[in-house]
Backbone bond lengths (Angstrom), bond angles and torsions (degrees), N, CA, C in turn:
res aa  C-N    CA-C-N  psi(-1)  N-CA   C-N-CA  omega(-1)  CA-C   N-CA-C  phi
1 X - - - 1.418 - - 1.541 107.28 -
2 X 1.355 117.05 129.13 1.424 118.21 179.82 1.495 112.58 -98.51
3 X 1.283 119.10 142.10 1.463 121.73 179.42 1.490 110.86 -94.35
4 X 1.334 115.40 127.77 1.436 124.40 -179.52 1.517 107.67 -74.63
5 X 1.293 120.17 105.79 1.481 122.09 -174.80 1.503 112.16 -70.40
6 X 1.332 121.39 -14.80 1.446 123.19 177.27 1.525 112.69 -98.67
7 X 1.300 117.27 0.38 1.471 120.41 179.25 1.491 112.82 -99.92
8 X 1.273 115.22 -161.22 1.442 120.50 -178.96 1.590 109.93 -110.13
9 X 1.304 115.52 134.57 1.506 120.12 -177.62 1.501 109.57 -162.02
10 X 1.353 115.49 170.32 1.445 124.50 178.27 1.482 104.56 -118.09
11 X 1.346 119.49 131.53 1.481 121.72 -178.61 1.518 114.50 -112.21
12 X 1.363 117.94 15.62 1.465 119.34 179.60 1.554 107.60 -82.59
13 X 1.326 113.67 161.92 1.484 118.91 -176.30 1.565 109.03 -114.36
14 X 1.386 110.14 165.88 1.453 118.54 -175.49 1.594 111.16 -65.03
15 X 1.288 115.88 -41.89 1.489 121.07 -177.56 1.514 108.33 -64.91
16 X 1.326 118.40 -41.11 1.453 120.21 177.86 1.571 110.11 -62.58
17 X 1.351 114.31 -43.09 1.444 118.11 -179.41 1.534 111.19 -61.05
18 X 1.308 116.38 -46.54 1.485 121.45 178.44 1.576 108.50 -58.98
19 X 1.321 114.81 -47.86 1.476 118.57 -177.84 1.554 112.61 -59.91
20 X 1.309 118.62 -49.95 1.422 121.09 176.81 1.509 115.43 -60.87
21 X 1.380 113.05 -38.23 1.463 118.27 -179.95 1.534 109.94 -66.06
22 X 1.363 118.27 -45.02 1.459 122.35 -177.28 1.552 106.56 -69.18
23 X 1.329 119.96 -38.24 1.465 120.22 179.88 1.515 109.61 -62.84
24 X 1.351 116.33 -44.19 1.484 122.02 -178.23 1.540 109.54 -62.08
25 X 1.374 116.32 -42.64 1.397 120.05 -179.77 1.489 110.90 -67.42
26 X 1.313 117.82 -41.72 1.516 119.91 179.80 1.523 110.18 -62.45
27 X 1.373 115.24 -47.16 1.485 115.94 -178.86 1.569 111.30 -62.44
28 X 1.327 116.07 -38.72 1.433 118.44 179.44 1.516 114.06 -66.34
29 X 1.313 116.25 -43.03 1.466 120.31 179.68 1.564 112.45 -70.54
30 X 1.355 116.73 -36.78 1.477 120.52 -179.69 1.511 113.81 -71.33
31 X 1.322 114.08 -25.61 1.498 119.22 178.67 1.581 111.81 -101.87
32 X 1.266 116.82 12.20 1.430 120.94 -178.86 1.526 113.09 56.88
33 X 1.351 117.29 33.81 1.444 119.94 179.62 1.524 115.72 88.79
34 X 1.304 119.41 -10.78 1.460 120.58 -177.11 1.595 110.55 -63.81
35 X 1.267 114.74 -36.42 1.456 119.37 -177.85 1.536 115.21 -94.75
36 X 1.372 114.17 16.32 1.462 119.60 178.54 1.553 112.28 -56.38
37 X 1.370 119.28 -39.70 1.468 119.56 177.28 1.539 111.45 -60.34
38 X 1.295 117.06 -36.13 1.491 120.11 177.23 1.567 110.72 -66.23
39 X 1.308 115.59 -38.42 1.455 118.08 -179.14 1.542 107.95 -70.36
40 X 1.285 120.60 -34.93 1.450 124.28 177.89 1.554 108.61 -65.50
41 X 1.284 117.37 -49.89 1.472 119.52 -178.37 1.511 113.37 -65.80
42 X 1.303 116.17 -32.12 1.435 122.73 176.95 1.537 110.03 -65.08
43 X 1.288 115.81 -45.57 1.487 120.61 -178.84 1.549 110.99 -74.08
44 X 1.302 117.71 -39.68 1.457 120.06 175.93 1.497 109.13 -62.10
45 X 1.339 118.97 -43.67 1.442 121.20 178.06 1.468 114.13 -56.15
46 X 1.314 117.02 -47.46 1.443 121.32 179.88 1.530 110.37 -62.60
47 X 1.314 117.74 -44.43 1.472 122.45 -178.00 1.515 112.01 -64.38
48 X 1.348 116.05 -47.57 1.496 120.63 -176.43 1.494 109.68 -75.04
49 X 1.250 121.61 -40.07 1.454 124.99 -179.04 1.517 113.75 -64.92
50 X 1.329 115.97 -17.65 1.484 122.87 176.00 1.467 115.43 -102.75
51 X 1.388 116.22 13.17 1.453 122.88 -179.02 1.526 110.63 -104.88
52 X 1.281 116.42 131.63 1.474 122.82 177.28 1.530 107.02 -118.22
53 X 1.362 118.45 123.79 1.427 123.96 178.48 1.511 108.68 -115.90
54 X 1.335 117.56 120.02 1.444 120.25 177.68 1.543 112.30 55.62
55 X 1.309 116.14 37.19 1.499 123.14 179.14 1.539 113.35 78.15
56 X 1.341 117.32 6.76 1.477 118.42 178.62 1.503 108.54 -117.65
57 X 1.345 114.86 131.48 1.459 121.70 179.91 1.487 109.89 -75.92
58 X 1.335 115.31 142.22 1.459 119.43 176.29 1.546 109.06 -92.72
59 X 1.294 115.90 160.02 1.490 121.71 -178.31 1.567 107.47 -136.58
60 X 1.317 116.43 131.78 1.444 119.86 175.72 1.534 109.39 -93.99
61 X 1.324 116.73 129.64 1.441 120.13 -177.05 1.595 112.14 -113.64
62 X 1.317 117.59 4.02 1.413 120.47 179.29 1.545 114.24 -69.18
63 X 1.301 117.43 156.45 1.436 120.31 177.78 1.555 108.22 -130.98
64 X 1.333 112.62 157.04 1.475 120.43 179.36 1.514 109.90 -61.43
65 X 1.355 116.38 -40.69 1.447 121.21 -177.71 1.565 109.95 -63.25
66 X 1.276 114.20 -44.40 1.509 119.49 178.58 1.562 111.45 -63.78
67 X 1.302 115.81 -38.31 1.506 117.05 -179.05 1.524 108.35 -77.95
68 X 1.283 118.73 -33.12 1.496 119.61 178.82 1.495 113.88 -54.73
69 X 1.333 117.63 -40.31 1.462 120.67 177.66 1.507 112.24 -62.17
70 X 1.359 111.83 -44.50 1.506 115.29 178.42 1.510 110.36 -66.01
71 X 1.292 118.44 -36.96 1.465 124.60 -175.87 1.511 107.98 -64.19
72 X 1.289 120.38 -41.88 1.462 123.35 179.15 1.509 108.83 -65.28
73 X 1.361 117.40 -44.01 1.494 121.72 -178.67 1.551 108.74 -61.67
74 X 1.357 115.13 -43.87 1.465 118.65 -178.23 1.490 109.56 -68.00
75 X 1.293 120.91 -37.96 1.484 124.06 178.92 1.538 108.43 -62.52
76 X 1.279 115.65 -46.44 1.501 119.52 -179.77 1.489 110.91 -62.96
77 X 1.334 119.18 -45.00 1.488 122.25 178.83 1.533 109.68 -64.01
78 X 1.349 117.92 -34.06 1.474 118.65 176.94 1.501 112.45 -67.61
79 X 1.346 114.22 -39.78 1.485 117.04 179.78 1.519 110.57 -67.67
80 X 1.325 116.38 -43.26 1.496 120.03 -178.95 1.527 114.36 -63.53
81 X 1.360 114.29 -32.76 1.422 119.77 -177.21 1.606 110.31 -96.74
82 X 1.293 116.01 16.75 1.452 123.22 -177.97 1.529 113.22 50.83
83 X 1.357 113.66 40.84 1.468 118.27 172.34 1.520 114.84 96.82
84 X 1.352 116.22 -13.43 1.496 117.96 -176.55 1.515 111.16 -66.79
85 X 1.271 120.43 -37.01 1.491 123.24 179.26 1.530 109.12 -62.66
86 X 1.292 123.18 -26.73 1.422 125.71 -175.58 1.570 110.14 -59.59
87 X 1.325 115.25 -26.49 1.498 117.97 176.98 1.547 110.52 -62.68
88 X 1.325 116.50 -29.79 1.489 120.29 -178.94 1.484 112.98 -89.07
89 X 1.332 119.42 -12.85 1.478 121.99 -175.54 1.527 110.65 -58.09
90 X 1.308 117.87 -44.42 1.495 123.20 -178.18 1.520 107.08 -62.08
91 X 1.268 119.77 -43.19 1.524 121.13 -179.00 1.557 105.59 -68.16
92 X 1.267 121.44 -44.48 1.469 122.45 177.83 1.495 112.50 -59.00
93 X 1.347 117.23 -37.62 1.467 120.85 178.32 1.500 111.25 -70.02
94 X 1.314 116.84 -37.70 1.534 119.90 175.00 1.506 111.51 -64.23
95 X 1.374 115.95 -39.47 1.501 120.05 176.68 1.481 108.61 -64.82
96 X 1.333 121.44 -46.07 1.462 122.46 -178.90 1.493 109.91 -60.99
97 X 1.357 118.46 -40.18 1.426 121.98 178.24 1.481 113.02 -60.16
98 X 1.404 115.03 -45.62 1.479 119.33 -178.12 1.568 108.88 -68.76
99 X 1.282 119.85 -33.52 1.433 121.31 -179.56 1.565 111.24 -68.77
100 X 1.305 115.65 -20.83 1.488 118.41 -177.96 1.534 110.61 -110.53
101 X 1.341 115.89 26.73 1.486 121.43 174.26 1.454 109.73 -115.49
102 X 1.314 117.37 124.07 1.501 122.01 178.77 1.531 109.41 -132.56
103 X 1.328 114.21 172.46 1.459 118.97 170.56 1.507 109.08 -80.99
104 X 1.316 114.51 135.58 1.504 119.40 179.53 1.534 108.81 -72.40
């Protein structure tokens, strides 16, 4: 199978995916969830940095510190609204991810 270098494709591998996923899980479990934003940014970075769109590689610019502030805010809003805001957290996370994705 030949890869079209001017098209869109993903060049990450299965072993890398498994490694990053296990590392993220390990970090999250060992820190009792405190470092979950770091695990998210680590996995997003791997995924986005291995994505090519129309021949241009994407780059992830988000940081765990930047996400952690949002994460605390979203947690507090979820607690205040008795869990209702948690339905929007996934959408907010996707928005944050998109805002920190650029062409390399």
